[in-house]
C-alpha positions as CSV (number, residue, x, y, z in Angstrom):
1,M,-34.2,-13.4,-207.5
2,D,-36.8,-12.5,-210.1
3,Q,-37.0,-15.4,-212.5
4,T,-38.2,-13.1,-215.3
5,L,-35.0,-11.1,-215.0
6,I,-32.9,-14.3,-215.2
7,D,-34.9,-15.4,-218.3
8,N,-34.3,-12.0,-219.9
9,V,-30.6,-12.3,-219.3
10,H,-30.4,-15.7,-221.0
11,Q,-32.4,-14.3,-223.9
12,I,-30.2,-11.3,-224.4
13,L,-27.0,-13.3,-224.3
14,K,-28.0,-16.2,-226.4
15,P,-27.7,-14.5,-229.9
16,V,-24.6,-12.7,-228.8
17,L,-22.8,-15.9,-227.7
18,E,-23.8,-17.6,-231.0
19,K,-21.7,-15.1,-232.8
20,I,-18.5,-16.1,-231.1
21,P,-16.3,-18.2,-233.4
22,G,-15.5,-21.6,-231.9
23,T,-11.8,-21.1,-232.7
24,L,-11.4,-18.3,-230.2
25,F,-10.1,-19.1,-226.7
26,G,-8.7,-17.2,-223.8
27,L,-7.6,-13.6,-224.4
28,E,-8.8,-13.5,-228.1
29,R,-12.2,-14.8,-227.0
30,Q,-12.5,-12.1,-224.3
31,Q,-11.4,-9.4,-226.8
32,F,-14.2,-10.5,-229.2
33,M,-16.8,-10.5,-226.3
34,S,-15.7,-7.1,-225.3
35,Q,-16.4,-5.8,-228.8
36,Q,-19.8,-7.4,-228.6
37,I,-20.6,-5.6,-225.4
38,G,-20.0,-2.3,-227.2
39,E,-22.6,-3.3,-229.9
40,L,-25.4,-4.2,-227.5
41,I,-28.3,-1.8,-227.4
42,E,-28.5,0.4,-224.3
43,D,-31.7,-1.3,-223.0
44,D,-30.0,-4.7,-223.0
45,R,-27.0,-3.4,-221.3
46,R,-29.2,-1.8,-218.6
47,T,-30.9,-5.2,-218.1
48,L,-27.6,-7.0,-217.7
49,R,-26.5,-4.4,-215.2
50,A,-29.8,-4.6,-213.3
51,F,-29.3,-8.3,-213.0
52,L,-25.8,-8.0,-211.6
53,N,-27.0,-5.3,-209.2
54,S,-29.7,-7.7,-207.9
55,L,-27.0,-10.2,-207.1
56,L,-25.1,-7.5,-205.2
57,A,-28.3,-6.4,-203.4
58,R,-28.6,-9.9,-202.1
59,M,-25.5,-9.4,-200.1
60,K,-27.2,-7.0,-197.7
61,K,-30.2,-9.3,-197.3
62,I,-28.0,-12.3,-196.2
63,D,-25.3,-10.2,-194.5
64,A,-22.6,-11.3,-196.9
65,S,-19.2,-9.7,-197.0
66,D,-18.2,-11.0,-200.4
67,I,-19.6,-12.3,-203.6
68,D,-17.8,-14.5,-206.2
69,M,-19.0,-15.4,-209.7
70,G,-17.7,-16.5,-213.1
71,S,-15.2,-19.0,-214.4
72,L,-15.0,-22.8,-213.9
73,G,-14.4,-22.6,-210.2
74,C,-17.9,-21.3,-209.5
75,Q,-19.6,-24.1,-211.5
76,G,-22.1,-21.7,-213.0
77,K,-23.4,-20.5,-209.6
78,V,-23.1,-17.4,-207.5
79,W,-21.2,-17.7,-204.3
80,Y,-21.5,-15.6,-201.1
81,R,-19.3,-15.4,-198.0
82,S,-21.5,-15.0,-194.9
83,Q,-20.2,-15.2,-191.3
84,G,-17.0,-16.5,-192.6
85,D,-18.4,-19.3,-194.8
86,K,-18.4,-19.2,-198.6
87,K,-20.9,-21.2,-200.5
88,P,-23.2,-21.1,-203.6
89,D,-26.7,-19.7,-203.4
90,P,-29.1,-21.9,-205.3
91,E,-31.7,-19.0,-205.5
92,M,-29.5,-17.0,-207.8
93,G,-29.7,-19.3,-210.8
94,E,-27.0,-20.9,-213.0
95,Y,-25.0,-19.5,-215.9
96,S,-22.5,-20.7,-218.4
97,N,-19.0,-19.4,-218.2
98,S,-19.5,-17.4,-221.4
99,E,-22.7,-15.9,-220.1
100,M,-21.0,-14.7,-217.0
101,D,-18.1,-13.4,-219.0
102,M,-20.5,-11.1,-220.8
103,I,-22.3,-10.1,-217.6
104,L,-19.0,-9.1,-216.0
105,L,-17.6,-7.3,-219.0
106,N,-20.8,-5.3,-219.2
107,I,-20.2,-3.5,-215.8
108,L,-16.9,-2.1,-217.0
109,V,-16.3,1.1,-218.9
110,D,-14.2,1.0,-222.1
111,Q,-11.0,2.0,-220.3
112,Q,-11.4,-0.6,-217.6
113,R,-11.9,-3.4,-220.2
114,E,-8.7,-2.3,-221.9
115,V,-6.8,-2.6,-218.6
116,L,-8.4,-6.0,-217.8
117,L,-7.4,-7.4,-221.2
118,K,-3.9,-5.9,-221.0
119,D,-3.1,-6.9,-217.4
120,R,-5.4,-9.9,-217.0
121,N,-6.6,-8.3,-213.8
122,L,-8.5,-5.2,-212.7
123,D,-9.1,-3.6,-209.3
124,F,-12.1,-1.3,-209.3
125,S,-14.8,0.3,-207.2
126,Y,-18.5,0.0,-207.9
127,S,-21.7,1.6,-206.5
128,I,-25.3,0.5,-206.4
129,D,-28.5,2.0,-205.1
130,L,-30.1,0.2,-202.2
131,N,-33.4,1.6,-201.1
132,G,-32.4,5.1,-201.9
133,S,-28.9,5.0,-200.4
134,S,-25.7,4.3,-202.2
135,A,-23.6,1.2,-201.4
136,R,-20.0,0.8,-202.5
137,L,-18.1,-2.3,-203.3
138,R,-14.5,-3.2,-204.1
139,G,-14.1,-5.4,-207.1
140,D,-11.3,-7.6,-208.4
141,M,-11.9,-9.1,-211.9
142,Y,-9.3,-11.6,-213.3
143,F,-8.7,-14.3,-215.9
144,D,-9.2,-17.9,-214.8
145,L,-8.5,-20.6,-217.4
146,G,-9.5,-18.2,-220.2
147,H,-12.7,-17.1,-218.6
148,L,-13.4,-14.2,-216.1
149,G,-13.8,-14.5,-212.4
150,L,-15.0,-11.7,-210.0
151,N,-14.8,-11.1,-206.3
152,M,-16.6,-8.1,-204.9
153,R,-16.5,-7.0,-201.2
154,M,-19.1,-4.8,-199.6
155,I,-17.7,-1.7,-198.1
156,G,-19.4,-0.9,-194.8
157,D,-21.2,2.4,-194.8
158,E,-20.3,3.1,-191.2
159,I,-16.8,3.9,-190.0
160,R,-15.8,2.0,-186.9
161,P,-15.3,4.3,-183.8
162,F,-11.6,4.8,-183.1
163,A,-12.3,4.0,-179.4
164,G,-13.4,0.5,-180.5
165,L,-9.8,-0.3,-181.6
166,G,-8.9,-0.5,-177.9
167,L,-5.5,1.2,-178.3
168,H,-3.3,2.5,-175.5
169,P,-3.2,6.4,-175.1
170,E,0.4,6.4,-176.1
171,I,-0.4,4.7,-179.4
172,A,-3.4,7.0,-180.0
173,K,-1.1,10.0,-179.6
174,A,1.3,8.6,-182.2
175,L,-1.6,8.1,-184.7
176,S,-3.0,11.6,-184.2
177,L,-1.9,14.5,-186.2
178,K,-2.8,16.7,-183.3
179,H,0.1,15.1,-181.2
180,T,2.5,13.9,-183.9
181,K,2.9,15.8,-187.2
182,K,5.0,13.2,-189.1
183,G,5.9,9.5,-189.2
184,L,4.9,6.4,-191.1
185,V,2.0,4.3,-189.7
186,L,1.4,0.8,-191.1
187,V,-1.8,-1.3,-190.6
188,T,-1.0,-4.8,-191.7
189,G,-2.7,-8.2,-191.9
190,I,-3.7,-10.9,-194.4
191,T,-6.6,-10.4,-196.8
192,G,-9.9,-10.1,-194.9
193,S,-8.3,-9.1,-191.6
194,G,-10.0,-5.7,-191.4
195,K,-7.0,-3.5,-192.3
196,S,-9.2,-1.1,-194.2
197,S,-11.7,-0.7,-191.4
198,T,-8.9,0.0,-188.9
199,L,-7.3,2.5,-191.2
200,D,-10.6,4.2,-191.9
201,A,-11.2,4.6,-188.1
202,I,-7.8,6.2,-187.7
203,I,-8.4,8.6,-190.7
204,D,-11.9,9.5,-189.3
205,A,-10.4,10.3,-185.9
206,N,-8.0,12.7,-187.4
207,N,-10.7,14.1,-189.7
208,Q,-12.8,14.9,-186.6
209,S,-10.0,16.3,-184.3
210,M,-8.0,18.5,-186.7
211,N,-8.4,21.3,-189.3
212,A,-6.0,19.9,-191.9
213,H,-5.7,18.3,-195.4
214,I,-5.9,14.6,-196.0
215,V,-5.0,13.1,-199.4
216,I,-6.2,9.4,-199.8
217,L,-4.7,7.3,-202.6
218,G,-6.6,4.0,-203.2
219,S,-6.7,1.1,-205.6
220,P,-9.6,1.3,-205.6
221,I,-11.1,4.0,-203.2
222,E,-13.3,2.1,-200.8
223,Q,-14.6,4.3,-197.9
224,V,-15.4,7.9,-199.0
225,H,-14.6,10.2,-196.0
226,K,-16.8,13.3,-195.8
227,P,-15.0,16.4,-194.7
228,K,-15.5,17.1,-191.0
229,G,-12.6,19.1,-189.6
230,C,-10.4,18.3,-192.6
231,L,-10.4,18.8,-196.3
232,V,-10.3,15.3,-197.7
233,R,-9.3,14.4,-201.3
234,H,-9.8,10.9,-202.8
235,R,-7.7,9.8,-205.8
236,E,-8.2,6.4,-207.3
237,V,-5.3,4.7,-208.9
238,G,-6.1,4.1,-212.6
239,A,-8.9,6.6,-212.7
240,D,-7.6,9.8,-211.0
241,V,-3.9,9.1,-210.9
242,L,-1.6,6.6,-212.7
243,S,0.1,4.9,-209.7
244,F,0.6,5.2,-205.9
245,K,4.0,6.6,-206.6
246,E,2.7,9.4,-208.9
247,G,-0.1,10.1,-206.5
248,A,2.2,10.5,-203.5
249,I,4.6,12.7,-205.4
250,Q,1.8,14.9,-206.7
251,A,0.3,15.1,-203.2
252,L,3.4,16.9,-202.0
253,R,2.4,19.8,-204.2
254,Q,-1.1,19.9,-202.8
255,D,-0.3,21.1,-199.3
256,P,-1.2,17.9,-197.4
257,D,-0.9,17.2,-193.7
258,I,-1.7,13.4,-194.0
259,I,-1.1,11.2,-197.1
260,V,-2.8,7.8,-197.2
261,I,-1.1,5.3,-199.5
262,G,-3.6,2.5,-199.9
263,E,-1.0,-0.3,-200.0
264,M,2.8,-0.6,-200.2
265,R,2.7,-3.3,-202.8
266,D,6.0,-2.9,-204.7
267,P,9.5,-1.5,-204.2
268,E,8.7,1.7,-206.0
269,T,5.8,2.5,-203.7
270,I,7.7,1.5,-200.6
271,I,10.7,3.8,-201.4
272,T,8.3,6.6,-202.3
273,G,6.3,6.2,-199.1
274,L,9.5,6.4,-197.1
275,E,10.7,9.5,-199.0
276,V,7.3,11.3,-198.6
277,T,7.4,10.6,-194.8
278,D,11.0,11.7,-194.6
279,S,9.9,15.1,-196.1
280,G,8.0,15.8,-192.9
281,H,4.5,14.4,-193.5
282,K,2.3,11.9,-191.7
283,V,1.8,8.9,-193.9
284,F,-0.6,5.9,-193.4
285,S,-0.4,2.7,-195.5
286,T,-1.1,-1.0,-195.4
287,L,0.9,-4.2,-196.0
288,H,-0.1,-7.8,-196.5
289,T,1.9,-9.2,-193.5
290,S,0.8,-11.0,-190.4
291,S,3.2,-9.5,-187.7
292,T,5.0,-6.3,-186.9
293,V,8.5,-7.8,-187.3
294,E,7.5,-9.5,-190.6
295,S,6.3,-6.0,-191.8
296,I,9.7,-4.5,-191.2
297,D,11.5,-7.5,-192.8
298,R,9.1,-7.3,-195.8
299,I,9.8,-3.7,-196.5
300,I,13.5,-4.1,-196.4
301,G,13.4,-7.4,-198.3
302,E,11.3,-5.9,-201.1
303,V,14.0,-3.5,-202.3
304,P,17.1,-4.5,-204.2
305,A,20.1,-5.7,-202.1
306,N,22.1,-2.6,-202.9
307,E,19.3,-0.4,-201.6
308,Q,18.6,-2.3,-198.4
309,T,21.0,-0.6,-196.0
310,R,19.7,2.8,-197.1
311,V,16.1,1.7,-196.8
312,R,16.7,0.1,-193.3
313,E,18.2,3.4,-192.1
314,R,15.4,5.5,-193.4
315,L,12.7,3.1,-192.2
316,A,14.2,3.2,-188.7
317,D,14.1,7.0,-188.8
318,V,10.5,7.5,-190.1
319,L,8.5,4.6,-188.8
320,S,6.1,5.5,-186.0
321,V,3.6,2.7,-185.4
322,I,2.7,-0.7,-186.8
323,I,-0.6,-2.4,-186.1
324,S,-0.8,-6.0,-187.3
325,Q,-4.2,-7.7,-186.9
326,K,-6.4,-10.7,-187.4
327,L,-10.1,-11.4,-186.9
328,P,-10.5,-14.6,-185.0
329,R,-14.0,-16.1,-184.7
330,T,-15.8,-15.5,-181.4
331,L,-17.7,-18.2,-179.4
332,D,-21.0,-16.9,-180.9
333,G,-19.7,-17.1,-184.5
334,K,-18.9,-13.5,-185.0
335,R,-15.4,-11.8,-185.5
336,V,-13.3,-9.8,-183.0
337,L,-10.1,-7.8,-183.5
338,A,-6.9,-9.3,-182.3
339,K,-3.8,-7.1,-182.7
340,E,-0.1,-6.7,-182.3
341,V,1.1,-3.2,-181.8
342,L,4.6,-1.7,-182.1
343,L,5.5,1.8,-181.1
344,M,8.9,3.0,-182.2
345,T,11.4,3.6,-179.4
346,P,15.2,4.3,-179.5
347,P,16.0,0.6,-178.8
348,I,13.7,-0.6,-181.6
349,R,15.1,2.0,-184.0
350,A,18.6,0.7,-183.1
351,A,17.5,-2.9,-183.7
352,I,16.2,-2.1,-187.2
353,K,19.4,-0.2,-188.1
354,N,21.6,-3.0,-186.8
355,N,19.4,-5.7,-188.5
356,N,18.7,-7.3,-185.2
357,L,15.0,-7.8,-185.9
358,D,14.8,-10.9,-183.6
359,E,15.2,-8.6,-180.6
360,I,12.0,-6.7,-181.4
361,Y,9.5,-9.4,-180.4
362,Q,11.1,-9.4,-176.9
363,M,10.8,-5.6,-176.6
364,L,7.1,-5.9,-177.6
365,Q,6.4,-8.3,-174.8
366,Q,8.0,-6.1,-172.2
367,S,6.6,-2.7,-173.2
368,S,3.0,-2.8,-172.3
369,N,3.4,0.5,-170.4
370,L,3.8,2.1,-173.8
371,G,0.8,0.3,-175.3
372,M,2.8,-2.3,-177.1
373,I,1.5,-5.9,-177.3
374,T,2.2,-9.1,-179.1
375,L,-0.5,-10.9,-181.0
376,E,-0.1,-13.8,-178.7
377,Q,-0.7,-11.6,-175.6
378,D,-3.8,-10.1,-177.2
379,L,-5.2,-13.6,-178.1
380,K,-4.5,-14.6,-174.5
381,R,-6.6,-11.7,-173.3
382,L,-9.5,-12.6,-175.7
383,F,-9.3,-16.2,-174.5
384,E,-9.3,-15.2,-170.8
385,E,-12.3,-12.9,-171.4
386,K,-14.1,-15.9,-172.9
387,K,-14.6,-14.2,-176.2
388,I,-12.7,-16.8,-178.3
389,S,-11.9,-20.5,-177.7
390,Y,-8.4,-21.8,-176.9
391,E,-8.3,-23.6,-180.2
392,E,-9.2,-20.4,-182.1
393,A,-6.6,-18.4,-180.2
394,L,-3.9,-21.0,-180.9
395,S,-4.9,-21.2,-184.6
396,N,-4.5,-17.4,-185.0
397,A,-1.2,-17.1,-183.1
398,N,1.9,-16.4,-185.1
399,N,4.2,-17.9,-182.4
400,K,2.2,-20.9,-181.2
401,K,4.9,-22.1,-178.9
402,R,5.0,-18.7,-177.1
403,F,1.2,-18.6,-176.9
404,K,1.1,-22.0,-175.2
405,E,3.8,-20.8,-172.8
406,I,2.0,-17.6,-171.7
407,V,-1.4,-19.3,-171.3
408,K,0.2,-22.1,-169.3
409,I,2.0,-19.6,-167.1
410,S,-1.2,-17.6,-166.6
411,A,-3.1,-20.8,-165.6
412,Q,-0.6,-21.6,-162.8
């Protein structure tokens, strides 16, 4: 980091911070600082932005996936996650909480600052120039004990090849518009499990193999897909459309073949996603769940009790594939995809309709001929291929008892 740039940032912010009344705290303090940002001269704002961009450029140099800054938790330092470990970088300098508040507010446009102050949280996308090429990041800014915190994740500029997902041909057919014109496909996993990368690989495969129309709704938009065989529209929630629900409904009037709903995060979006799929479209979405059965249970459980029977019936009718995934650490310190895959069959549809979800795991275990696999079976494969340790496999298993059983049986 250029020390001159750091010194300039401190000099720009010192007189601004001295104007802040000592009686202001929390939201009122952030509102006042937001006003001060608007009064800065353009050269000073450019310097502050250049400083933050240099922090982000550092991510490429150290191969970091995430950066965190601001609020009490960071202790005035800038933190990076590299190879799974998150720690402060002493080369990036130290900043007071108020200095970092101003630096973060400065990268937002007026409308974004209004949303942040209203909702106390803001999801957004951000672009920087790195050696002549554009790099995109996904940002989440939020309140933390009255100050602002920020996490930004670097969005890879390369889309993972679909073949690298290692999916069975029957699953690949169900994901392809060429073979299946409708149905709901869910990619699920906890934060940082690579859901977006998997979804982008699936979208790209359809983009290359078909002449069709793909509408992508994101909060924010991460990967921008260039048209190959398909016309591709990107609509960012908050910037281009008000909500996932509104975007999905509007998409029906835009002659789409595939609709991508970035995340089914609330009952309204879930019900809309099911209705859009039921109208005869192919729909892709994500959920923050760690298994296929949990995903089904989560969708049904998210809606009011008086809606659950109807949602259960509709989900059983429209669901096509669920891919639930994790990224266990390999023996050489990298990450590898471990997945659980469910393909809808008449027995599984019946189990959902009859609320017998416990039966589904057994069906997964016994349907490898259709490309289905439990997470425990896939972790066993990775362990036997000497890609991950036994301890890492066990740690990532959802059903640890079952994992121990199948590895023990395998060893006999």
